[in-house]
PASEBA-1860 file (N, C-alpha, C; in nm, 3 decimals):
! residues 222
1> MFDLRDNG> 2.093/0.824/-0.473/1.986/0.850/-0.568/2.030/0.805/-0.706 ~ 1.944/0.733/-0.775/1.972/0.682/-0.909/1.878/0.749/-1.009 ~ 1.935/0.813/-1.109/1.856/0.879/-1.212/1.838/0.783/-1.329 ~ 1.718/0.725/-1.338/1.687/0.628/-1.443/1.595/0.685/-1.549 ~ 1.578/0.816/-1.552/1.494/0.879/-1.653/1.552/0.856/-1.793 ~ 1.465/0.821/-1.887/1.505/0.797/-2.026/1.603/0.681/-2.039 ~ 1.609/0.594/-1.938/1.695/0.476/-1.945/1.611/0.361/-2.001 ~ 1.639/0.323/-2.125/1.561/0.221/-2.193/1.599/0.078/-2.158
9> GGLLDDAI> 1.687/0.061/-2.060/1.728/-0.075/-2.022/1.854/-0.116/-2.095 ~ 1.864/-0.244/-2.122/1.986/-0.297/-2.186/2.000/-0.444/-2.156 ~ 2.123/-0.486/-2.128/2.148/-0.627/-2.099/2.094/-0.664/-1.961 ~ 2.009/-0.763/-1.956/1.944/-0.803/-1.831/2.046/-0.856/-1.730 ~ 2.144/-0.932/-1.776/2.246/-0.985/-1.685/2.323/-0.873/-1.616 ~ 2.353/-0.767/-1.691/2.426/-0.654/-1.633/2.341/-0.583/-1.529 ~ 2.211/-0.570/-1.557/2.121/-0.505/-1.461/2.115/-0.585/-1.331 ~ 2.109/-0.717/-1.341/2.104/-0.803/-1.223/2.232/-0.791/-1.142
17> QCIDLIAP> 2.346/-0.781/-1.211/2.474/-0.764/-1.140/2.479/-0.631/-1.066 ~ 2.421/-0.527/-1.128/2.417/-0.396/-1.062/2.328/-0.400/-0.938 ~ 2.214/-0.468/-0.949/2.124/-0.479/-0.834/2.193/-0.553/-0.721 ~ 2.269/-0.658/-0.755/2.338/-0.739/-0.654/2.437/-0.657/-0.573 ~ 2.492/-0.552/-0.634/2.589/-0.467/-0.564/2.522/-0.379/-0.459 ~ 2.391/-0.364/-0.468/2.320/-0.268/-0.383/2.223/-0.335/-0.286 ~ 2.155/-0.439/-0.334/2.044/-0.498/-0.259/2.091/-0.603/-0.158 ~ 2.013/-0.624/-0.053/2.040/-0.735/0.039/2.004/-0.867/-0.027
25> EGTLAFAE> 2.021/-0.975/0.045/1.995/-1.108/-0.012/1.849/-1.121/-0.052 ~ 1.828/-1.174/-0.172/1.690/-1.192/-0.218/1.685/-1.239/-0.362 ~ 1.566/-1.276/-0.406/1.542/-1.318/-0.544/1.515/-1.195/-0.629 ~ 1.577/-1.189/-0.747/1.567/-1.068/-0.828/1.472/-1.079/-0.946 ~ 1.476/-1.189/-1.020/1.391/-1.195/-1.140/1.374/-1.338/-1.191 ~ 1.262/-1.356/-1.262/1.233/-1.483/-1.330/1.200/-1.453/-1.476 ~ 1.223/-1.553/-1.561/1.175/-1.550/-1.699/1.059/-1.649/-1.708 ~ 0.945/-1.601/-1.754/0.825/-1.687/-1.762/0.793/-1.712/-1.909
33> DKNGTQTL> 0.792/-1.840/-1.950/0.765/-1.872/-2.090/0.615/-1.878/-2.117 ~ 0.578/-1.910/-2.240/0.438/-1.907/-2.281/0.352/-2.010/-2.207 ~ 0.417/-2.111/-2.146/0.344/-2.213/-2.071/0.331/-2.178/-1.923 ~ 0.388/-2.065/-1.885/0.382/-2.024/-1.746/0.495/-2.078/-1.661 ~ 0.588/-2.148/-1.723/0.703/-2.202/-1.649/0.804/-2.090/-1.621 ~ 0.846/-2.079/-1.496/0.939/-1.973/-1.458/1.080/-2.028/-1.437 ~ 1.177/-1.953/-1.487/1.317/-1.987/-1.471/1.386/-1.873/-1.395 ~ 1.457/-1.907/-1.289/1.526/-1.806/-1.209/1.638/-1.741/-1.290
41> LGTSTSES> 1.639/-1.607/-1.290/1.741/-1.533/-1.365/1.855/-1.485/-1.277 ~ 1.826/-1.460/-1.149/1.934/-1.412/-1.065/1.889/-1.381/-0.924 ~ 1.985/-1.381/-0.832/1.961/-1.346/-0.692/2.070/-1.251/-0.645 ~ 2.045/-1.184/-0.534/2.149/-1.101/-0.471/2.199/-1.172/-0.347 ~ 2.325/-1.149/-0.311/2.388/-1.226/-0.203/2.412/-1.146/-0.076 ~ 2.396/-1.016/-0.081/2.418/-0.924/0.032/2.565/-0.915/0.072 ~ 2.656/-0.967/-0.013/2.799/-0.949/0.014/2.834/-0.800/0.011 ~ 2.766/-0.728/-0.075/2.775/-0.582/-0.075/2.631/-0.531/-0.082
49> RIDLPVVC> 2.602/-0.431/-0.001/2.466/-0.378/0.002/2.471/-0.234/0.050 ~ 2.367/-0.158/0.016/2.356/-0.020/0.059/2.247/-0.011/0.165 ~ 2.283/0.039/0.281/2.186/0.052/0.390/2.133/0.194/0.404 ~ 2.176/0.283/0.316/2.127/0.420/0.318/1.991/0.430/0.248 ~ 1.915/0.536/0.275/1.789/0.557/0.200/1.818/0.566/0.051 ~ 1.734/0.503/-0.030/1.755/0.498/-0.175/1.634/0.559/-0.247 ~ 1.662/0.642/-0.347/1.558/0.701/-0.430/1.593/0.674/-0.576 ~ 1.493/0.632/-0.654/1.511/0.612/-0.797/1.424/0.712/-0.872
57> LVNGSTAS> 1.485/0.791/-0.957/1.414/0.891/-1.036/1.379/0.828/-1.170 ~ 1.249/0.823/-1.203/1.203/0.753/-1.324/1.104/0.838/-1.401 ~ 1.082/0.801/-1.529/0.978/0.867/-1.609/0.922/0.768/-1.711 ~ 0.843/0.819/-1.805/0.777/0.732/-1.901/0.870/0.663/-1.999 ~ 0.996/0.703/-2.002/1.093/0.639/-2.089/1.187/0.546/-2.013 ~ 1.159/0.522/-1.885/1.233/0.423/-1.808/1.174/0.286/-1.841 ~ 1.253/0.196/-1.894/1.196/0.071/-1.946/1.284/-0.050/-1.918 ~ 1.219/-0.167/-1.929/1.287/-0.296/-1.932/1.378/-0.319/-1.811
65> AAELFASS> 1.508/-0.341/-1.835/1.600/-0.372/-1.726/1.610/-0.257/-1.626 ~ 1.591/-0.133/-1.672/1.592/-0.019/-1.582/1.471/-0.024/-1.488 ~ 1.359/-0.072/-1.538/1.241/-0.089/-1.454/1.263/-0.200/-1.351 ~ 1.329/-0.307/-1.393/1.361/-0.415/-1.300/1.452/-0.363/-1.189 ~ 1.549/-0.281/-1.226/1.641/-0.221/-1.128/1.563/-0.142/-1.024 ~ 1.474/-0.054/-1.070/1.396/0.030/-0.979/1.302/-0.054/-0.893 ~ 1.235/-0.151/-0.954/1.140/-0.234/-0.881/1.211/-0.318/-0.774 ~ 1.327/-0.373/-0.808/1.401/-0.457/-0.714/1.449/-0.376/-0.594
73> LRTLNGAR> 1.496/-0.253/-0.619/1.543/-0.170/-0.508/1.427/-0.126/-0.420 ~ 1.310/-0.107/-0.480/1.195/-0.072/-0.397/1.154/-0.189/-0.309 ~ 1.159/-0.310/-0.364/1.120/-0.429/-0.287/1.222/-0.466/-0.180 ~ 1.350/-0.465/-0.217/1.454/-0.515/-0.127/1.519/-0.407/-0.041 ~ 1.528/-0.285/-0.092/1.594/-0.178/-0.018/1.498/-0.075/0.038 ~ 1.369/-0.090/0.007/1.273/0.010/0.052/1.287/0.141/-0.022 ~ 1.342/0.136/-0.144/1.362/0.259/-0.221/1.229/0.321/-0.258 ~ 1.231/0.451/-0.277/1.112/0.523/-0.323/1.135/0.570/-0.466
81> LVGTTTQG> 1.030/0.558/-0.546/1.037/0.599/-0.685/0.976/0.738/-0.698 ~ 1.048/0.827/-0.763/1.004/0.966/-0.780/0.999/0.998/-0.928 ~ 0.895/1.068/-0.971/0.883/1.109/-1.110/0.746/1.078/-1.165 ~ 0.743/0.998/-1.272/0.616/0.958/-1.333/0.619/0.808/-1.366 ~ 0.503/0.751/-1.392/0.491/0.607/-1.421/0.584/0.565/-1.534 ~ 0.649/0.451/-1.518/0.746/0.404/-1.616/0.677/0.344/-1.739 ~ 0.757/0.305/-1.837/0.704/0.264/-1.967/0.626/0.133/-1.963 ~ 0.672/0.035/-1.888/0.602/-0.093/-1.882/0.645/-0.192/-1.988
89> KGTIQSSP> 0.774/-0.211/-2.005/0.826/-0.309/-2.102/0.890/-0.423/-2.024 ~ 0.810/-0.524/-1.994/0.858/-0.636/-1.915/0.867/-0.764/-1.993 ~ 0.939/-0.760/-2.104/0.957/-0.880/-2.187/1.106/-0.904/-2.209 ~ 1.139/-1.027/-2.246/1.279/-1.067/-2.269/1.293/-1.109/-2.415 ~ 1.395/-1.054/-2.481/1.419/-1.087/-2.621/1.543/-1.175/-2.636 ~ 1.542/-1.252/-2.742/1.660/-1.336/-2.773/1.770/-1.248/-2.830 ~ 1.889/-1.303/-2.840/1.997/-1.232/-2.906/1.962/-1.219/-3.054 ~ 2.006/-1.113/-3.121/1.975/-1.096/-3.264/2.018/-1.216/-3.347
97> QRLSDGSA> 1.927/-1.264/-3.431/1.957/-1.377/-3.518/1.980/-1.326/-3.661 ~ 2.100/-1.346/-3.712/2.133/-1.294/-3.845/2.066/-1.378/-3.954 ~ 2.011/-1.307/-4.053/1.948/-1.374/-4.167/2.042/-1.372/-4.287 ~ 2.008/-1.452/-4.390/2.097/-1.469/-4.505/2.116/-1.340/-4.584 ~ 2.020/-1.249/-4.578/2.034/-1.125/-4.655/2.109/-1.016/-4.579 ~ 2.164/-1.050/-4.460/2.240/-0.953/-4.384/2.160/-0.882/-4.277 ~ 2.028/-0.897/-4.279/1.944/-0.836/-4.176/1.940/-0.928/-4.053 ~ 1.868/-0.886/-3.952/1.861/-0.966/-3.830/1.721/-0.955/-3.770
105> VVVTVAKL> 1.688/-1.050/-3.686/1.557/-1.051/-3.622/1.575/-1.082/-3.473 ~ 1.494/-1.014/-3.391/1.496/-1.037/-3.247/1.358/-1.089/-3.207 ~ 1.354/-1.198/-3.133/1.227/-1.262/-3.097/1.204/-1.250/-2.947 ~ 1.082/-1.214/-2.910/1.044/-1.212/-2.768/1.025/-1.356/-2.721 ~ 1.097/-1.395/-2.615/1.097/-1.535/-2.573/1.033/-1.557/-2.437 ~ 1.017/-1.452/-2.357/0.961/-1.473/-2.223/0.915/-1.340/-2.164 ~ 0.838/-1.352/-2.057/0.796/-1.235/-1.980/0.890/-1.218/-1.862 ~ 0.922/-1.095/-1.830/1.010/-1.066/-1.718/0.926/-1.049/-1.591
113> VCGDGSCF> 0.954/-1.132/-1.491/0.880/-1.130/-1.364/0.976/-1.091/-1.252 ~ 0.936/-0.994/-1.171/1.021/-0.950/-1.060/1.031/-1.057/-0.952 ~ 1.128/-1.044/-0.865/1.151/-1.144/-0.761/1.034/-1.162/-0.667 ~ 0.952/-1.058/-0.649/0.836/-1.070/-0.561/0.713/-1.125/-0.632 ~ 0.729/-1.164/-0.759/0.618/-1.222/-0.836/0.539/-1.122/-0.916 ~ 0.568/-0.993/-0.904/0.495/-0.891/-0.979/0.553/-0.878/-1.120 ~ 0.476/-0.816/-1.209/0.521/-0.793/-1.346/0.472/-0.656/-1.391 ~ 0.561/-0.575/-1.441/0.526/-0.439/-1.481/0.497/-0.427/-1.631
121> DGTGLTVD> 0.496/-0.540/-1.703/0.475/-0.536/-1.847/0.337/-0.481/-1.880 ~ 0.332/-0.377/-1.959/0.205/-0.319/-2.002/0.146/-0.218/-1.905 ~ 0.196/-0.214/-1.783/0.141/-0.122/-1.683/0.243/-0.020/-1.634 ~ 0.368/-0.059/-1.630/0.471/0.028/-1.576/0.472/0.026/-1.425 ~ 0.566/0.096/-1.367/0.578/0.107/-1.222/0.518/0.239/-1.178 ~ 0.423/0.233/-1.086/0.365/0.355/-1.030/0.462/0.413/-0.928 ~ 0.484/0.542/-0.934/0.582/0.605/-0.845/0.524/0.628/-0.706 ~ 0.613/0.643/-0.608/0.572/0.674/-0.471/0.551/0.824/-0.453
129> VERPLTAD> 0.630/0.902/-0.526/0.619/1.048/-0.520/0.608/1.097/-0.664 ~ 0.491/1.144/-0.702/0.471/1.187/-0.840/0.520/1.330/-0.860 ~ 0.602/1.348/-0.961/0.651/1.483/-0.995/0.664/1.494/-1.147 ~ 0.552/1.524/-1.215/0.561/1.543/-1.360/0.623/1.678/-1.392 ~ 0.661/1.697/-1.516/0.714/1.825/-1.561/0.603/1.904/-1.630 ~ 0.599/2.033/-1.604/0.504/2.119/-1.675/0.551/2.134/-1.819 ~ 0.467/2.195/-1.901/0.503/2.215/-2.042/0.630/2.300/-2.053 ~ 0.640/2.405/-1.973/0.759/2.490/-1.976/0.883/2.414/-1.929
137> EQTAYYDY> 0.866/2.329/-1.826/0.979/2.252/-1.775/1.025/2.148/-1.876 ~ 0.933/2.091/-1.951/0.971/1.994/-2.054/1.052/2.061/-2.163 ~ 1.018/2.185/-2.196/1.092/2.260/-2.297/1.237/2.284/-2.253 ~ 1.255/2.306/-2.123/1.389/2.336/-2.070/1.460/2.212/-2.018 ~ 1.405/2.093/-2.041/1.454/1.969/-1.980/1.603/1.949/-1.998 ~ 1.653/1.966/-2.120/1.794/1.936/-2.147/1.888/2.050/-2.108 ~ 1.832/2.158/-2.060/1.914/2.270/-2.012/1.933/2.266/-1.861 ~ 1.860/2.178/-1.794/1.869/2.172/-1.648/2.003/2.114/-1.604
145> TVENDPQI> 2.043/2.154/-1.483/2.161/2.096/-1.419/2.115/2.027/-1.291 ~ 2.210/1.963/-1.223/2.175/1.897/-1.097/2.119/1.997/-0.997 ~ 2.166/2.120/-1.004/2.125/2.221/-0.907/1.984/2.273/-0.930 ~ 1.936/2.275/-1.056/1.804/2.336/-1.080/1.702/2.245/-1.147 ~ 1.735/2.118/-1.168/1.639/2.024/-1.224/1.528/2.000/-1.121 ~ 1.402/2.034/-1.152/1.295/2.023/-1.051/1.269/1.879/-1.006 ~ 1.285/1.782/-1.093/1.263/1.643/-1.053/1.377/1.593/-0.965 ~ 1.499/1.633/-0.996/1.611/1.595/-0.911/1.596/1.657/-0.773
153> QRAVSTAQ> 1.554/1.783/-0.768/1.535/1.849/-0.639/1.426/1.780/-0.557 ~ 1.323/1.732/-0.626/1.216/1.659/-0.554/1.270/1.527/-0.502 ~ 1.355/1.461/-0.579/1.414/1.334/-0.535/1.507/1.357/-0.416 ~ 1.584/1.465/-0.420/1.674/1.497/-0.310/1.597/1.523/-0.182 ~ 1.491/1.602/-0.191/1.411/1.631/-0.071/1.345/1.505/-0.017 ~ 1.308/1.412/-0.108/1.250/1.284/-0.064/1.355/1.202/0.012 ~ 1.478/1.199/-0.039/1.586/1.127/0.028/1.615/1.188/0.165 ~ 1.611/1.320/0.174/1.635/1.386/0.301/1.526/1.352/0.402
161> QMSGTTTV> 1.403/1.350/0.356/1.293/1.314/0.445/1.305/1.169/0.493 ~ 1.350/1.080/0.404/1.367/0.939/0.441/1.477/0.923/0.545 ~ 1.583/1.004/0.534/1.696/0.990/0.625/1.674/1.065/0.755 ~ 1.575/1.155/0.757/1.549/1.232/0.878/1.655/1.337/0.905 ~ 1.727/1.376/0.799/1.834/1.475/0.816/1.808/1.596/0.728 ~ 1.683/1.631/0.711/1.649/1.743/0.626/1.707/1.873/0.682 ~ 1.780/1.943/0.600/1.839/2.072/0.641/1.740/2.184/0.615 ~ 1.774/2.304/0.660/1.686/2.419/0.636/1.670/2.440/0.486
169> SGVNEAAS> 1.780/2.429/0.412/1.770/2.446/0.267/1.687/2.334/0.206 ~ 1.698/2.215/0.266/1.618/2.103/0.217/1.470/2.127/0.238 ~ 1.435/2.186/0.352/1.294/2.219/0.378/1.243/2.319/0.277 ~ 1.326/2.421/0.249/1.287/2.522/0.151/1.271/2.462/0.012 ~ 1.364/2.371/-0.023/1.356/2.306/-0.154/1.232/2.217/-0.162 ~ 1.202/2.148/-0.053/1.084/2.062/-0.051/0.958/2.145/-0.068 ~ 0.953/2.261/0.003/0.836/2.347/-0.007/0.821/2.400/-0.149 ~ 0.933/2.442/-0.208/0.930/2.493/-0.345/0.888/2.383/-0.441
177> SEAADSAA> 0.940/2.262/-0.416/0.908/2.149/-0.503/0.760/2.113/-0.493 ~ 0.706/2.115/-0.370/0.565/2.084/-0.352/0.478/2.189/-0.421 ~ 0.520/2.315/-0.414/0.446/2.420/-0.483/0.450/2.398/-0.634 ~ 0.568/2.357/-0.684/0.581/2.329/-0.826/0.498/2.208/-0.865 ~ 0.494/2.106/-0.777/0.411/1.989/-0.802/0.266/2.029/-0.819 ~ 0.220/2.116/-0.728/0.082/2.162/-0.732/0.055/2.239/-0.860 ~ 0.151/2.324/-0.899/0.136/2.401/-1.022/0.133/2.310/-1.144 ~ 0.218/2.208/-1.141/0.222/2.113/-1.253/0.090/2.038/-1.264
185> AESVAEGD> 0.036/1.994/-1.150/-0.092/1.922/-1.150/-0.204/2.012/-1.201 ~ -0.203/2.139/-1.156/-0.306/2.233/-1.201/-0.294/2.259/-1.351 ~ -0.169/2.266/-1.398/-0.147/2.290/-1.541/-0.201/2.175/-1.625 ~ -0.174/2.053/-1.579/-0.224/1.935/-1.650/-0.376/1.931/-1.646 ~ -0.435/1.962/-1.529/-0.580/1.959/-1.513/-0.646/2.065/-1.602 ~ -0.586/2.186/-1.607/-0.641/2.291/-1.691/-0.636/2.252/-1.838 ~ -0.524/2.188/-1.877/-0.512/2.143/-2.015/-0.618/2.041/-2.051 ~ -0.644/1.946/-1.959/-0.747/1.845/-1.983/-0.884/1.909/-1.991
193> AEAASAES> -0.909/2.008/-1.902/-1.039/2.074/-1.900/-1.063/2.152/-2.028 ~ -0.958/2.222/-2.077/-0.973/2.296/-2.201/-0.998/2.203/-2.319 ~ -0.929/2.089/-2.320/-0.948/1.993/-2.429/-1.090/1.937/-2.427 ~ -1.140/1.905/-2.305/-1.275/1.852/-2.293/-1.378/1.956/-2.334 ~ -1.354/2.083/-2.298/-1.446/2.190/-2.334/-1.451/2.210/-2.484 ~ -1.333/2.202/-2.548/-1.327/2.220/-2.692/-1.400/2.109/-2.765 ~ -1.394/1.986/-2.710/-1.460/1.873/-2.774/-1.611/1.879/-2.758 ~ -1.657/1.932/-2.642/-1.800/1.929/-2.612/-1.875/2.051/-2.663
201> TPAETTPA> -1.805/2.162/-2.697/-1.872/2.283/-2.742/-1.900/2.275/-2.890 ~ -2.029/2.284/-2.931/-2.061/2.275/-3.074/-2.014/2.400/-3.147 ~ -1.982/2.384/-3.273/-1.937/2.498/-3.353/-2.053/2.592/-3.378 ~ -2.030/2.723/-3.361/-2.133/2.823/-3.383/-2.140/2.859/-3.531 ~ -2.262/2.884/-3.580/-2.281/2.921/-3.719/-2.312/3.068/-3.727 ~ -2.235/3.141/-3.802/-2.257/3.285/-3.816/-2.374/3.307/-3.910 ~ -2.437/3.425/-3.901/-2.550/3.456/-3.993/-2.509/3.441/-4.138 ~ -2.387/3.485/-4.171/-2.343/3.477/-4.311/-2.337/3.332/-4.357
209> ESEAGEST> -2.284/3.243/-4.267/-2.276/3.101/-4.302/-2.415/3.043/-4.319 ~ -2.512/3.087/-4.233/-2.648/3.036/-4.240/-2.715/3.075/-4.370 ~ -2.696/3.203/-4.410/-2.756/3.249/-4.534/-2.696/3.176/-4.654 ~ -2.563/3.153/-4.646/-2.497/3.082/-4.757/-2.552/2.942/-4.769 ~ -2.578/2.878/-4.655/-2.631/2.741/-4.656/-2.771/2.740/-4.715 ~ -2.856/2.839/-4.677/-2.993/2.844/-4.732/-2.992/2.867/-4.880 ~ -2.901/2.957/-4.926/-2.892/2.986/-5.068/-2.853/2.863/-5.147 ~ -2.757/2.786/-5.092/-2.713/2.664/-5.159/-2.824/2.563/-5.168
217> ASSSQE> -2.899/2.550/-5.057/-3.011/2.456/-5.056/-3.115/2.494/-5.158 ~ -3.145/2.627/-5.170/-3.246/2.674/-5.264/-3.201/2.646/-5.407 ~ -3.074/2.669/-5.434/-3.021/2.644/-5.569/-3.031/2.497/-5.604 ~ -3.008/2.411/-5.506/-3.014/2.267/-5.532/-3.154/2.224/-5.569 ~ -3.254/2.284/-5.499/-3.393/2.246/-5.527/-3.434/2.289/-5.666 ~ -3.390/2.411/-5.707/-3.424/2.458/-5.842/-3.362/2.366/-5.948
END
């Protein structure tokens, strides 16, 4: 299981090397310029590969090279993505160019295209198993450990189901996680419903406010 939550990416070459250590033989990524011309960025050789079930834990702050990592493992290793939709930053920048005043500029030079021809730029990667955090869980996010992090537990139960070796404790964790998923979805739905209700309900005018308005209008006419 790979925890890619809040992973903003980094050096693309390093990400491709990491994918090569895990994935079977295949094409990993292309750089597509403004004319639509694609340049191969890297392939995997299957000299080293992981044949075990793979799960990638992602969220809205998983971006760029980290998204390529997750997408490639899903395509080549059959990995499942757990969490929430990723950020959707599928562009390639040049190395920082130093200016005469000591500052620097980075220029976007190409679009990042996955080996299967897909591109997550602007859309992000949709997860296979959605597990958002409730408002209370988000507050406690940095206090969680591997043992009690609800998203990690959901990823673990997903890996167990993929391997067909779910233990009794794994079944209980999966059931608890599914119940939490349902609660999280209901919490989000209730929040949306309350927001919609607040927007659609007109403000009520009290008798005192009405009389004050009439008095003001009468004074204006005089």
